[in-house]
N, C-alpha and C positions, 0 to 999 in steps of 0.2 A: 380167489384175488392173487395165490404163484401165478396163471399163466396171463391175468393183467397187467402181471409185471413183467411176465416177458415177453408181449405184445410190446411193450411197451420200452421198451430198450433195446429189444429190437429194431423197432422205430426212428431211439433215434439215432441209434448203431446209423440208416439206414439216415438219413438227416443227413449226419455228418459224412457218409461220403460223398453227397452231390453236393451239398457244400463249396469240400474238397476237390472233386472233379468241377465244380463252376468260376473255382477261381482261381480255378490253377491253369485254367487259361491267358484268366489276366500277367499273373506275375511274370516283371521282368528277368528274361533271357542275357544275361550276361556270359562275354566267352570266361572261361579258368584260366584265364590269361596272367594271375596277378600270386606266382607261388616262388619259392628258389630253387625251382628248379627249369622252370618257363625261357623264353623269346629274349623278353626283355630287363630280365636280372640276370641270365648271362652272357647277356652285347653287355649289361654294362660290368659286371666284375673281369672279363675282355676284353677292355677298354682301359679300365684302372691299369690294371697288366700290361696290355701296350704300350699307355704311356708313359709304363716305372713310376705306380705308385704303391705299389705294392707286386711284389715277384710271385711269380707263376708256379708253386712248390707249395709256398707257404699257404694254409690250409684258414678259411675260412666261416664266417655267419652275412648268411640272405639273411633279409628281413624284409621283403616286400610288403608294401601297406594301397589298397587301391584306392585312388582320393577321383577317378570317374571315370563312367563308361558309358558311352553317351554313342546310342544309332544315332550316325551319321546315312550308313547307305544301305545297298539291297543286291545279290550275287548271284548267282546259281550258284547250288551244293556241290558235293561226289555226288550225291542219288537225283538231281536235276531239280533237290524242292529250293523254294527262296531262303535263305542264311540269312539274316543279320549286321550289318559289318560299325561297331564301334568305333569310339576313338576313346582309347586306354590310357590314362596318367597314376603314375604311380611314386609312389615315394619309395626310393631302396631303398634301406642302411646296409650297411658290407662293413663286419668286426671282423676285424683278420684276429689271429692269434697274437704277436707280437702286440697288441692293445692301440692300435690304429681302426681309425671308423671315417668313414666316409657315408655320406648323406648324397642321392643324385636323381633326379624326378627325369624323367622320363616318358617319349612317348609314342604310341603307335596305334598304328592297328588292323582289329583281331577282331575270327568269329569264333561261332560257336564249334569250329571244326578244324579253324588254325588259328593257331596263335600268328605267326608272323607275316601277314598278309604290309607290312610296312619293315623296315631298317626301323626302328627308335632312337629317337632323335635322344641324348642322351646327355642329360647337364651336371656336373659338378655342384654341389649346393653348402657343401663342408667339405674339410674344411677353411675351403674353399672355393672365389664360384670362379668357374671356367666347363665352358662348353663343350663337347670330349667329343660327337660326333652328335650333325646335325641327319644324320640317317636319308633316306632316300623316300623321302614318305612327301610323297603326293598323292 
């Protein structure tokens, strides 16, 4: 009886491993370029500083949210392998320690190897609507 339970558990574990291997082939690989220290977020903050919305030394909290990551092309990667190029659209919330709050939309190209395949288009949507940078998105 005990031997049968052990065989059953081993078979179940092997089945779970096989399912994970098979489904991982179909998982969508999205470039991890949507956090507070990556290209689009930092470029958005620099644009706010350069246009006088916030001071250079003013501490901020950046909270990005990925709205869309869409495969648009492929290219040769660093190891001569083919990688996907994605268009990423993010909603970025930047709060200063003095209470100023800004919401921006960024659009840029990214891959799993490089977050800065294009300069981001940066649109300030709150507290006013204004295009801060058209980027070099081509």
